[in-house]
C-alpha positions in Angstrom: 51.5 -35.0 85.0 51.1 -31.9 82.8 48.2 -31.7 80.3 48.2 -30.2 76.9 45.2 -29.7 74.5 46.0 -29.3 70.8 43.3 -28.3 68.3 43.7 -29.8 64.8 46.1 -32.3 66.4 45.5 -35.4 64.3 47.8 -34.6 61.3 50.7 -32.6 60.1 52.1 -30.1 62.5 49.4 -30.7 65.1 50.2 -34.4 65.1 53.9 -33.9 65.6 53.2 -31.5 68.5 51.0 -34.3 70.1 53.7 -36.9 69.6 56.5 -34.7 71.0 54.5 -33.6 74.0 53.7 -37.2 74.7 57.3 -38.2 74.4 58.1 -35.6 77.0 55.6 -37.2 79.5 52.6 -35.0 78.9 49.0 -36.2 78.8 47.6 -35.1 75.4 44.1 -34.0 74.4 43.4 -33.6 70.6 40.6 -32.1 68.6 40.2 -33.2 65.0 37.6 -32.6 62.3 37.7 -34.6 59.1 40.9 -36.5 59.8 39.3 -39.6 61.3 41.8 -42.2 60.1 44.7 -40.0 61.1 43.1 -39.6 64.6 42.7 -43.4 65.0 46.3 -43.9 63.9 47.6 -41.3 66.5 45.3 -42.8 69.2 46.7 -46.3 68.6 50.2 -44.9 68.6 49.8 -43.0 71.9 47.9 -45.9 73.5 50.7 -48.3 72.5 53.2 -46.0 74.3 51.1 -45.9 77.4 50.3 -42.2 77.0 47.2 -40.8 78.7 45.3 -39.2 75.8 41.8 -38.1 74.7 40.3 -37.2 71.4 37.2 -35.2 70.4 35.8 -34.4 67.0 34.7 -30.8 66.2 34.7 -28.1 63.7 36.6 -25.3 65.4 34.6 -22.7 63.4 31.5 -23.7 65.4 31.7 -22.3 68.9 29.4 -24.9 70.5 31.3 -27.8 69.0 34.7 -26.4 70.1 33.6 -25.7 73.6 32.0 -29.1 73.9 35.2 -30.8 72.7 37.2 -28.8 75.3 34.8 -30.0 77.9 35.2 -33.6 76.8 39.0 -33.4 76.9 38.9 -31.9 80.4 36.5 -34.6 81.6 39.0 -37.3 80.5 42.4 -35.6 81.3 41.6 -32.9 83.8 42.2 -29.2 83.4 44.9 -28.3 80.8 48.1 -26.6 81.7 48.6 -25.6 78.1 46.3 -25.2 75.1 47.7 -24.9 71.6 45.4 -23.3 69.1 46.7 -25.0 66.0 43.8 -25.8 63.7 43.7 -23.7 60.6 43.2 -23.6 56.8 45.4 -22.4 54.0 43.0 -21.5 51.1 44.1 -21.8 47.5 45.4 -18.5 46.0 42.8 -16.3 44.3 43.1 -13.1 42.4 41.3 -10.2 44.0 38.7 -10.1 41.3 37.6 -13.6 42.5 38.0 -13.1 46.2 34.7 -12.5 48.0 33.9 -11.2 51.5 32.7 -14.8 52.3 36.2 -16.1 51.5 37.6 -13.8 54.1 34.9 -14.6 56.7 35.5 -18.4 56.1 39.2 -18.0 56.8 38.6 -15.9 59.9 36.1 -18.4 61.2 38.8 -21.1 61.3 42.1 -19.2 61.6 41.1 -16.4 64.0 38.0 -16.7 66.1 38.7 -20.1 67.7 41.5 -18.5 69.7 39.0 -16.2 71.4 36.6 -19.1 72.1 39.5 -21.1 73.6 40.7 -18.2 75.7 37.2 -17.6 77.1 36.8 -21.3 77.9 40.2 -21.4 79.6 39.5 -18.3 81.5 36.3 -19.8 82.9 38.2 -22.7 84.2 40.3 -20.6 86.5 37.7 -19.6 89.1 39.2 -21.8 91.8 42.8 -22.0 90.7 45.8 -19.8 91.2 48.0 -21.7 88.7 49.0 -19.8 85.6 47.9 -21.5 82.4 49.4 -21.2 79.0 47.8 -20.5 75.7 49.9 -20.8 72.5 48.6 -19.6 69.2 50.0 -21.1 66.0 49.9 -18.0 63.7 52.0 -17.8 60.6 54.7 -15.8 58.8 51.7 -14.7 56.7 50.6 -12.7 59.7 53.4 -10.2 59.3 54.1 -10.3 55.5 51.8 -10.3 52.4 51.7 -13.1 50.0 50.3 -12.6 46.5 46.6 -13.6 46.1 46.4 -14.9 49.7 44.2 -12.1 51.0 41.9 -14.2 53.2 44.8 -16.1 54.7 46.9 -13.0 55.4 43.9 -11.2 56.9 42.9 -14.1 59.1 46.5 -14.7 60.4 47.3 -11.1 61.0 44.1 -10.8 62.9 44.8 -13.8 65.1 48.3 -12.5 65.8 46.8 -9.2 67.0 44.2 -11.1 69.0 47.0 -13.1 70.7 48.7 -9.8 71.7 45.5 -8.4 73.0 44.6 -11.5 75.0 48.1 -11.5 76.6 47.2 -8.2 78.2 43.6 -9.0 79.0 44.2 -12.4 80.5 47.3 -11.6 82.6 48.2 -12.5 85.3 46.3 -15.8 85.1 47.0 -16.9 81.5 50.2 -16.4 79.6 49.5 -16.0 75.9 52.2 -16.4 73.2 52.5 -17.1 69.5 54.5 -19.3 67.2 54.6 -18.3 63.5 55.9 -21.0 61.2 57.4 -20.1 57.8 58.0 -22.7 55.1 57.5 -26.0 57.0 57.9 -29.2 55.0 56.0 -32.2 56.2 57.8 -35.1 54.5 55.4 -37.6 55.9 52.4 -35.7 54.6 53.7 -33.6 51.7 51.6 -30.7 50.4 52.2 -28.1 47.6 51.6 -25.4 50.1 54.7 -26.4 52.2 57.1 -24.6 49.9 54.8 -21.9 48.6 56.2 -19.3 50.9 59.7 -19.1 49.4 62.6 -21.1 47.9 65.2 -22.7 50.2 67.9 -20.5 48.7 66.3 -17.4 50.2 66.2 -18.8 53.8 69.3 -17.8 55.7 69.5 -21.3 57.4 69.4 -22.9 53.9 66.7 -25.4 54.6 63.0 -25.6 55.0 61.6 -26.0 58.5 60.2 -29.1 60.1 57.4 -29.7 62.6 60.1 -30.5 65.2 61.3 -26.9 64.8 57.8 -25.7 65.5 57.5 -28.0 68.5 60.7 -26.5 70.0 59.1 -23.0 70.0 55.8 -24.3 71.3 57.4 -26.3 74.1 59.4 -23.3 75.1 56.2 -21.3 75.7 54.6 -24.3 77.4 57.4 -24.5 80.0 59.0 -21.2 80.3 58.4 -18.6 83.0 54.8 -17.3 82.9 56.4 -13.9 83.1 57.1 -14.3 79.4 53.8 -13.4 77.7 52.7 -11.5 74.7 55.7 -12.8 72.7 56.1 -14.1 69.1 58.6 -16.6 67.9 59.0 -16.9 64.1 60.1 -20.4 63.0 61.3 -19.5 59.6 65.1 -20.0 59.5 65.6 -16.2 59.6 63.6 -15.6 56.4 61.7 -12.7 57.9 65.0 -10.8 58.3 65.7 -10.9 54.5 62.3 -9.6 53.4 
């Protein structure tokens, strides 16, 4: 049975990824931070469906906690075939006069650096294996375009996208590294004002907001496609980036 680890997998897009991988017969390992009740709900859901799963609490901005959580998931589920680096933050907008260097560093700590920690951890697991593993980074449309008063987010997401490209070269041929960049994704089960902050639906060529299922389709493709496909980015935005 294939094994996937998902950081920030207890709620919103991460939770839907966990549910859809489970529905496709995967064992699922999830890290979470403050979303304890959501984790318990997801655990009960997966247990009820007979899915082999494991959960570990950590702050992905803290290297020791993240590495420890990955160790815990591996202990329960075995080595992962795929890791999805999904955990992230979307800070409130701030004018430049109020944006501090610490704001940028805080965003990088959560949105950027965990991918490097995960990549180093996964690379260390390969000493006795010839199997190609997969690493999928959830980046953002905000990695390739600028949003007003979102400097920390734009910087952190453009940096993680560049990191994913760099890792795809450094980790080949043992790990395939690809990226999925969601645009305006509406979570009807867990609505947020940030869901539609990117654009209006009228400006999206496909004339609707995206869903977490749309994101899953891209992630699942990278999780199951030929490992010869690496260093690639799929934008899940209904074609919006083409009208910018």
